[in-house]
C-alpha positions as CSV (number, residue, x, y, z in Angstrom):
1,M,176.0,82.7,-16.3
2,P,175.0,79.2,-15.1
3,K,171.9,79.0,-13.0
4,K,172.5,78.4,-9.3
5,T,171.0,75.1,-8.1
6,K,169.3,74.3,-4.8
7,Q,172.3,72.2,-3.9
8,N,174.7,75.1,-4.4
9,N,172.3,77.3,-2.3
10,K,172.4,74.7,0.4
11,Y,176.2,74.8,0.6
12,D,176.3,78.6,0.5
13,T,173.8,78.8,3.4
14,V,175.9,76.4,5.5
15,L,179.1,78.3,4.7
16,S,177.5,81.6,5.6
17,R,176.1,80.3,8.8
18,L,179.5,78.8,9.9
19,T,181.3,82.0,9.0
20,V,178.9,84.1,11.2
21,I,179.2,81.6,14.1
22,L,183.0,81.5,13.9
23,S,183.2,85.3,13.8
24,R,181.1,85.6,16.9
25,L,183.1,83.0,18.7
26,Y,186.3,84.8,17.9
27,E,184.8,88.0,19.4
28,G,184.4,86.1,22.7
29,E,180.6,85.4,22.6
30,S,179.0,82.4,24.3
31,L,176.5,81.0,21.8
32,S,173.3,79.1,22.6
33,V,172.1,76.4,20.1
34,K,168.5,77.3,20.6
35,V,169.1,81.1,20.0
36,L,171.2,80.4,16.9
37,A,168.5,78.0,15.5
38,E,165.9,80.8,15.9
39,E,168.2,83.4,14.3
40,F,169.0,81.3,11.3
41,G,165.6,79.7,10.9
42,V,166.8,76.1,11.3
43,C,166.2,73.3,13.8
44,D,168.3,72.8,16.9
45,K,169.8,69.6,15.4
46,T,171.2,71.6,12.5
47,I,173.1,73.9,14.8
48,Q,174.2,71.0,17.0
49,R,175.6,69.4,13.9
50,D,177.4,72.6,13.0
51,F,179.3,72.5,16.4
52,N,179.8,68.7,16.8
53,E,180.5,67.6,13.2
54,R,181.8,70.8,11.5
55,L,183.5,73.0,14.0
56,K,184.6,71.1,17.1
57,H,187.2,69.1,15.2
58,L,188.7,72.1,13.5
59,Y,188.7,74.9,16.2
60,P,189.4,75.0,20.0
61,I,185.7,75.4,21.1
62,K,184.0,74.0,24.1
63,K,180.6,73.7,25.6
64,V,180.0,75.5,29.0
65,K,176.6,75.4,30.7
66,R,174.8,74.7,27.4
67,K,176.6,77.4,25.5
68,W,179.5,77.1,23.1
69,Q,182.5,79.4,23.4
70,M,186.1,79.6,22.2
71,E,188.8,78.2,24.5
72,E,190.5,80.9,26.6
73,G,193.6,82.4,25.1
74,F,192.5,81.6,21.5
75,K,191.3,85.0,20.3
76,L,192.4,87.1,17.4
77,E,194.4,90.1,18.4
78,K,193.1,93.5,17.5
79,S,196.6,94.8,16.4
80,R,198.8,92.9,14.1
81,S,202.4,93.2,12.9
82,F,203.3,94.3,9.3
83,D,204.2,90.6,8.5
84,E,200.7,89.5,9.6
85,E,199.1,92.1,7.4
86,I,201.1,90.9,4.4
87,V,200.0,87.3,5.1
88,L,196.4,88.3,5.2
89,D,196.8,90.2,1.9
90,I,198.3,87.2,0.2
91,L,195.6,84.9,1.5
92,D,193.0,87.3,0.2
93,K,194.5,87.3,-3.3
94,I,194.9,83.5,-3.4
95,T,191.2,83.0,-2.4
96,E,190.3,85.5,-5.2
97,D,192.0,83.3,-7.7
98,I,189.8,80.4,-6.5
99,G,186.7,82.5,-7.1
100,G,183.1,81.7,-6.6
101,A,181.2,81.5,-3.4
102,F,184.4,80.4,-1.6
103,Y,186.1,83.8,-2.3
104,T,183.0,85.8,-1.4
105,K,182.9,84.2,2.0
106,A,186.7,84.3,2.6
107,H,187.0,87.9,1.4
108,K,184.4,89.1,3.9
109,L,186.0,87.2,6.7
110,L,189.5,88.4,5.8
111,N,188.3,92.0,5.5
112,K,187.0,91.7,9.1
113,L,190.5,90.8,10.2
114,K,192.2,93.4,8.1
115,N,189.8,96.3,8.6
116,G,190.3,97.5,5.1
117,D,189.8,96.8,1.4
118,Y,193.1,98.0,-0.1
119,N,195.4,95.2,-1.0
120,P,198.9,96.0,-2.5
121,I,199.5,92.3,-3.3
122,Y,198.6,90.8,-6.8
123,T,198.8,87.1,-7.6
124,K,197.5,85.0,-10.5
125,I,196.9,81.4,-9.5
126,N,194.3,79.6,-11.6
127,L,192.5,77.3,-9.2
128,E,189.3,75.4,-9.7
129,D,186.3,76.8,-7.8
130,I,185.2,74.0,-5.4
131,S,182.9,76.1,-3.2
132,D,180.1,73.8,-4.3
133,K,181.9,70.9,-2.7
134,F,182.1,72.5,0.8
135,Q,180.3,69.6,2.5
136,E,182.5,66.9,1.0
137,L,185.6,69.0,1.7
138,Q,184.6,69.4,5.4
139,I,183.9,65.7,5.9
140,L,187.1,64.7,4.2
141,D,189.1,67.2,6.1
142,N,187.9,65.7,9.4
143,A,188.5,62.2,8.1
144,I,192.1,63.0,7.2
145,K,192.8,64.6,10.5
146,E,191.3,61.8,12.5
147,Q,192.5,59.1,10.1
148,K,189.0,57.7,9.6
149,E,187.7,55.8,6.6
150,V,184.9,57.2,4.4
151,T,182.5,55.9,1.9
152,C,181.6,57.9,-1.2
153,K,180.4,57.8,-4.8
154,Y,182.9,58.4,-7.5
155,I,182.4,59.2,-11.2
156,R,185.1,57.9,-13.4
157,G,185.0,59.3,-16.9
158,D,181.7,58.8,-18.6
159,K,180.9,55.6,-16.6
160,E,178.2,55.2,-14.0
161,P,179.1,56.4,-10.5
162,Y,180.3,53.7,-8.1
163,T,180.4,53.4,-4.3
164,T,183.7,52.8,-2.7
165,T,185.5,52.9,0.7
166,L,188.6,55.1,0.9
167,Q,191.3,56.0,3.4
168,P,191.8,59.7,2.7
169,I,195.3,60.9,3.1
170,K,195.5,64.4,1.6
171,I,193.5,66.9,-0.4
172,V,196.0,68.2,-3.0
173,N,196.1,70.8,-5.8
174,F,198.2,70.4,-8.9
175,E,198.2,72.9,-11.7
176,G,195.0,74.4,-10.4
177,F,193.0,71.1,-10.2
178,W,191.9,69.6,-6.9
179,Y,192.4,65.9,-6.1
180,L,192.0,63.5,-3.2
181,L,194.9,61.3,-2.5
182,A,193.5,58.1,-0.8
183,R,194.2,54.5,-0.3
184,N,191.8,52.0,-1.8
185,N,192.4,48.2,-1.3
186,D,196.0,48.7,-0.3
187,T,196.7,50.9,-3.4
188,V,197.2,54.7,-3.2
189,K,195.2,56.4,-5.9
190,K,194.3,60.0,-6.9
191,Y,190.6,61.0,-7.3
192,Y,189.5,64.1,-9.1
193,F,187.8,66.0,-6.3
194,K,184.8,67.4,-8.2
195,N,183.8,63.8,-9.1
196,I,183.4,62.8,-5.5
197,T,179.9,62.8,-3.9
198,N,177.9,61.4,-1.0
199,V,180.8,61.3,1.4
200,E,180.1,59.6,4.8
201,L,182.5,59.4,7.7
202,L,183.0,55.8,9.1
203,E,184.2,54.8,12.5
204,S,187.0,52.5,11.2
205,S,190.5,53.9,11.5
206,F,193.7,53.6,9.4
207,T,197.3,54.7,9.5
208,T,199.6,56.2,6.9
209,T,203.4,56.4,6.5
210,K,206.0,59.1,6.5
211,E,207.4,57.6,3.2
212,L,204.1,58.4,1.4
213,Q,204.1,61.9,2.8
214,E,207.6,62.4,1.5
215,K,206.7,61.3,-2.0
216,L,203.8,63.7,-2.0
217,N,206.0,66.6,-0.8
218,N,208.5,65.9,-3.6
219,A,205.8,65.4,-6.4
220,L,206.0,67.7,-9.4
221,T,202.6,67.0,-10.9
222,I,199.6,64.8,-10.4
223,W,201.3,62.2,-12.5
224,F,203.5,61.2,-9.6
225,N,203.2,57.5,-8.7
226,P,202.9,56.7,-5.0
227,Q,203.6,53.0,-5.7
228,Q,207.0,53.5,-7.4
229,E,210.4,54.3,-5.9
230,P,211.9,57.6,-7.0
231,F,214.6,57.6,-9.7
232,E,216.9,60.3,-10.9
233,V,216.6,62.4,-14.1
234,H,219.6,64.5,-15.3
235,L,218.9,67.7,-17.1
236,Y,220.7,70.6,-18.7
237,A,219.2,74.1,-18.6
238,D,220.8,76.8,-20.8
239,A,221.3,80.4,-19.5
240,H,217.8,81.4,-20.4
241,A,216.2,78.7,-18.3
242,A,218.8,78.1,-15.6
243,K,218.1,81.4,-13.8
244,Y,214.5,80.3,-13.3
245,F,215.4,76.9,-11.8
246,Q,217.8,78.7,-9.5
247,R,215.2,81.2,-8.3
248,L,212.5,78.5,-7.7
249,P,214.2,75.1,-7.4
250,L,212.2,71.9,-8.0
251,P,211.7,69.5,-5.1
252,T,214.8,67.3,-4.8
253,Q,216.7,69.5,-7.3
254,K,220.5,69.2,-7.0
255,I,222.9,71.3,-9.1
256,I,225.7,69.2,-10.6
257,S,227.7,71.9,-12.4
258,H,227.6,75.4,-14.0
259,D,229.2,76.3,-17.3
260,S,230.7,79.5,-18.5
261,D,227.7,80.4,-20.7
262,G,225.4,80.5,-17.6
263,G,223.8,77.1,-18.1
264,M,223.7,74.4,-15.5
265,E,223.4,70.7,-15.2
266,F,221.2,69.4,-12.4
267,S,219.2,66.3,-11.3
268,I,215.8,65.7,-9.8
269,K,214.0,62.6,-8.5
270,I,210.6,61.6,-9.9
271,T,208.4,58.5,-9.7
272,D,207.0,58.5,-13.2
273,E,208.3,59.9,-16.5
274,M,205.0,61.6,-17.1
275,E,205.6,63.6,-13.9
276,I,208.1,65.8,-15.7
277,S,207.2,65.5,-19.4
278,S,205.0,68.6,-19.4
279,L,207.7,70.7,-17.7
280,I,210.3,69.7,-20.2
281,K,208.0,70.5,-23.1
282,Y,207.2,73.9,-21.5
283,W,210.9,74.8,-21.5
284,I,211.8,73.5,-25.0
285,P,214.2,74.6,-26.5
286,H,216.0,75.7,-23.3
287,L,215.9,72.5,-21.3
288,F,217.5,69.2,-22.4
289,I,217.3,65.6,-21.1
290,L,220.7,64.0,-20.4
291,E,219.3,60.8,-19.0
292,P,217.5,58.4,-18.7
293,A,217.5,57.5,-22.4
294,S,213.8,56.3,-22.1
295,L,212.6,59.7,-21.1
296,K,214.7,61.4,-23.9
297,Q,213.1,59.0,-26.4
298,R,209.5,59.6,-25.1
299,I,209.9,63.4,-25.6
300,A,211.4,62.9,-29.0
301,N,208.5,60.7,-30.0
302,D,205.9,63.2,-28.7
303,L,207.6,66.0,-30.7
304,E,207.7,63.9,-33.9
305,E,204.0,63.1,-33.5
306,Y,203.3,66.8,-33.0
307,K,205.3,67.7,-36.1
308,E,203.4,65.1,-38.2
309,K,200.0,66.4,-37.1
310,M,201.0,70.0,-37.7
311,E,201.9,69.1,-41.3
312,L,198.4,67.7,-41.9
313,L,196.7,71.0,-40.8
């Protein structure tokens, strides 16, 4: 088991403190900065920063006579419907898949809301644990909501970290890995989240477009290209695969025809051939490319290279 660093302990302490503060605010308490500072053994400025930089932009809290409290009408109800219980169960299982300190904190908080430990829901979503990036996550979350630029250090491969200014657009997860989608020098790029450090919020603002948001909503994998216009791919799924694409359609998926054997022809829109390559390979030999020819040739070349390498083993 890897040894816990002082930096990780710092993030865990911040997360624990914020969780306790939020829980007490939800219960209707009015909280004093000075009293909280004494309870947690930190200075007044640390608690002030919790409210002003970490909580105020995310939750409806206000300061009344030197005490912080939740806005009236924003309180968690004691009783919940069956639908709400199911939602909490699903959230609990998703955070369990994330693991680490994030799940530990989230599980305790969700249990307070659910008043129970039994969960009839089971999910298996392999997600990276980014609980050690809580501080970066929080600053970027604020920057995205307020459309403010940030500076940060980024590690690209085995090269030295470099400092850059970004316009953060979305924090995204593809196939279990976390990324930051951000604009840099008029180009939208994807940054591996765990390689981002030293994030600082700037006062300069920016704007984004609905077109970019639409491309993100329709993306299949992290290989999508925000700079390119979408193009169509026509595919044929045999009976074995067709039922899965009918149960969980891909973004932009349109069914063209069904055949008597249970197969179907359909189309989707992508922005880069690599965006769908892994999906096609996953479904071989049950999914076939009809067009474009360039994508068909790319997959054929990859399979030929695989075959040649297998023969050498």
